N, C-alpha and C positions, 0 to 999 in steps of 0.2 A: 752798518748805512753805506751804500752804496752809491756813487755818485758819476757820473757819466759825464762826460761835454762833444753837444753836435757841433759842430761847423756845416752852417747851415749855410740856402741861397734867404729864408725867410724862415720867421715863428713855425706857421703853419706846417713845412716840414721837419721843424726838431719837433713838433708835436706829437706827427705820427712814426716818428723815430724813437722815440722816449716810449709811445704806445705799445707799439708794436714787440722792443726790448725790453722792458720795466714792466707795462703794463698801467692801467689807467691812474694806479695810487701814484707812480711816480708826480713829481711836486719840481716847479718851476724854482731854482735860487739864484741865479745872477743870468742875465744875459748883458756881451757887447758884441761892438762892432771891432773887425780885427780886417788884418792883409797874412792870410795863410802863407808859411815858408819863410826860408829862413835869408833869401838872397834877391832882392831887386824888388824886395815887398812895397816898395813906392810906389812897383808901376803894375802892386797886382788887385785886381777886382776886393772891395770891401765885402765882409762876408762876416753873419751874423753868428758867434761862438755864444751858444745858451747849455750852462749846467744845469743840471737833472740830479735829484738826489731819491733816494728810496729808501726806505727802512725794511734789513734785513731779513725778518722771517716775513712783512709783506711780499719782499722778491720771490721765497721759496713761493709763496701761498702761489703765486701768479706762475712761475715756474710747472709746478704742481697740476694748477690749473691748466697750464697752456700744452704739458705731456699729456693730459687725460686727454684733452680736449682733439690734439694730433691721434691720440688711441681711436676714439671714437670714429673720427672719420677714416684711420687705417680700416679700420671692424667693417664697418659700413661699404665701403670699397669693394672689402676681402669677400664679404657678405654676395654683393653684388656680383661679383666674379661667380662666387661658388653656385650663385642664384641663374647665374648665365651658364655658365657651364652645364647645370640640373638639364637647363629648358634644352640645354644644347642633347643632354644625355636621353632626355624622356625623346624630346624630336624626331632622333636615329631610333628609337627604341617600337616609338609608334611608326611611321617611314619600316622600318623592317616587318614589323608583323602584319599593317596593314595595305601597306604599297603609298601611292600618290593616286588615289584613288579621291578625287574634292567630297562624295558621296557618305566614304565610310570614314575619312577623319571630319568632317561635320555634325556624322552623328556621333563620333567620339567625345568629340569637344563638346557637345549638349548631352552628355553624358555627365563627363568631370564636372561641368559646372550645374549640376543638377544634383550632383553625391558631393558638392564640395570637394574635392577633391587637392591636395597641393602633388608638388613635384614627387617631394616621397611617400606618397601611396599609391601610386602608380605599379600597382602591387599585380601581381596574379590573380588575386583574390578580385581586386578591379574591373581586368582585363575579364577573366571569367564570364563577373556578373555581366558587361556589357556586351559580349560574345552569347552568354546563353540570350537572353535578352531580343538581342537583334537579330540570331542565324541559327540557332541549332535545333530550332520546332521539331524539323525533316530531316534532317542531315544523317542520321544515324541510325537503323535500326536494329539493334541487336536481339530482338526477336524474329529478326529474317530468319528462314530456313535454310541450312547451307544444305544444299539438295545432295543426291547421291552423284547425278552427270552435271558440272561447271563449267562452262564453259567461258573462254577468255577472246575478246575480240578487243580489236582495235588497230591505229595506225602503224605501220613499221618502224620501230626505236623505242617504242614506248617502256621497252621489260617486259612484257609479257611473262616472256621463258623464263628470265631469274625470278618473277612472278610467282608463277608457276611453282617451281620450285620450292619458295620459299614455303608457299601454303601449304604443297606435301609435304612440306619436313614441319610442320608444325602440328597438322594432322598426324602425322602419322608418330612423330616421338612425345608430344603433351596430348592428346585425345587418344593414343594406340587406337586409329583407325586404320586400316586396312585399305593401302590409296594407289589406283593404277593412273599412268597418264598414258594419252594418246593427243598423236600430232595432226594436223592435217597441212603445217606449212615446211610441203616439201620444196618451195621456192629456195629456200635459203636452208641450203647442206648443213651449215654452220649451226642451226638455233636447233635441225635436230638430232645432230651430234653433243649437243650441248645438253638438249633433253634427256639424250639416248646416258652420258655422264652422270648427268646427276639423279638418274635413276637407281644408275649402276650403286654408286655411291651410297643411297638410303635401301637400297636391295626391295627395288619395288621393282614391275613391270611397265615397261615402255611400249607400245603400239605404234605404226607409224599409216596412215590410211592417204592413198593415194588416190584413188576418186571416189563421190558422193556413193554409187551403190552397196562399196564395202565394211561402209561404217556400224550397219547391224551386226556383219562378221566380225570385224574387228570386236568390237564392244562385246560379243559373246567370250573372247579370250579373255578378258578382264572381269566375267560372271560373280568371280566371287571377290571382288572390292567391295568395300564399304562407301569409297568413296572415284569419281573419278574426274579426273580435271582433262581439260582440252583446250591446246594448244594449235591455234591458227594462222591466217594469213594475214600479214600485217597488209592493211590497204588505205590509200591515200583517201578522203572524204568525195574526190572529183574523181575518183575510178573508180565507174559504176560498174565496167566490165570483172574488177574484181572484188568488188562488193559483192554481186550477183552471185558469185563463184561460193563464195564462203555462206551465200544463204542457202546455194545449194546443199552443201553439207549440213550444217544446220536443221535442213529442214528432214534429214535421214535421221536425228537425234528424236530422241520421247520425246512427246509434250512438257517432263516434269521437270525438262533442264531445269540451270539456274544459269545466266547470261550472264558476267561481267564488262564494263567495256573503262579497260584500259586509258587512261592519259594521263601526256607528261606534264606537271606541272611548271613547267621549264618555256613549257608552249605559250604565246599569246594566248589574252583570254579571247579574243574575236576570232581563233583560230581552234581553242578546244571548244565555241560553241557553236562553230563549226560543224566541228567532229561530232560531238550529242547531237546534231541536230540531224546529221544524213544516219548514223548510225542505230537511230529509230527503225529503221526499216527493218535492220535485226532484232528488234524487238529485245533489247537487254534489259535487266530485272535492277541491276543499281549498276556503281561505281570504284574503281578501283583507280586511284591518284600515286602517281609515280614521279620519283626523281625529285621529291620533295627537296631533298640536300644539294639541288643544283639552283636552284633561286636564291635573288637578292631581296626579293621580300613575298609576304602570301596572298597578296591582291589576288593571283588567280585562284586561289583556294575559297579563300567569301565571296567571291563572284557564286563561282561552285552551287556553297553551301545556302546565297543570295536566289537563286534563278533557277537551280534547277531542281523540279520535285521529284530522285526519284534520290534515293538514299547513298550515301556516300559506303563504304562499305570499312574499306582498309582505304592505309595508305601507305606508302614505301618511302625509306629516309636514306638509301644507302645499295650498295651490288652486295653487304653478306648474307647469307643465307645457312641459316632462316631467323635472323635478327631483325634484319632491318626492315620490318612488316608492323602493322600494331591495325589492331577495329581502330577505328577513324570515332571512338568515343569522342566525349567531350574534355572529358579527363585525359584520355592519352594524349591527343590535337593539341591543349591545351603545355602540360611538362613536357611534350616535346619543343615547343616553340618558349618555353619559359628557360629550357634546358640550351638552347643553343644561344639564347637573347646573354646569356651570362658570361660566352667568351666574347664576345664584344669589348 
């Protein structure tokens, strides 16, 4: 038998305390008015002393139930914390992949709702399904022929020269093609020297053209090559004169050339849209996206997928030659994105 005494102001207070400590099975066995304390009790306020009793086994049961209830509350709180953390992680992952484009995020939320996915199911498979349905019908053309003469155009600083070195290495080492390099970027001595350095490492020819009328003669020096990669002058979309100059060189190349526009994923969406619009004057056939490794999110990439009518053929994600370039197939893009997300 458990017996407890409570000195309280009234019976209601006694019942509340007894129920909290002993449970609803406790019974009152006595009550009396007292003056608490040893000294000057005559001056103290009279209080109610309530004696409460509870069977031992009932107390143990109540204790177990109380502990069980406490554990349930703790588990529930823990689950809330875990769900919040999972939601925050999911949100961070989605922002990393899709950026803050409200239209994109709204489409994703609709996809999650329609597929009845929860946080733990936000996997590569679900993202692949979403992207396939939404974006990539025209994004990558694996049947696009890689021509004999391939030209890279684009603004200064997007990495055209390094990209050419990557493609040259792939074609030479992986496909056993005989590759030649031709550069018309005579404004930047460092770029010419860099390309010559790559050519020397790879053991391939590299020729420089200083004016449009010399192109055919220089091409003749590369007549034994299976593939010729042409590096060009960098030009801002606002620089009409420089773009006209590039066009004057391209006009001297064979009509069956393939022209790639290289643009940086680290640039703003509006900037890249202006670049694509202006460079249409040079009749590019497909796009190479560079500097994937420098972006905070991939909103620029999805904008490209959605709004561009030409295929994105390659994407570059670092400075290492030739490893940091991939064909922009769905599998390659998703594998790269997912690998990046694992390090967050």
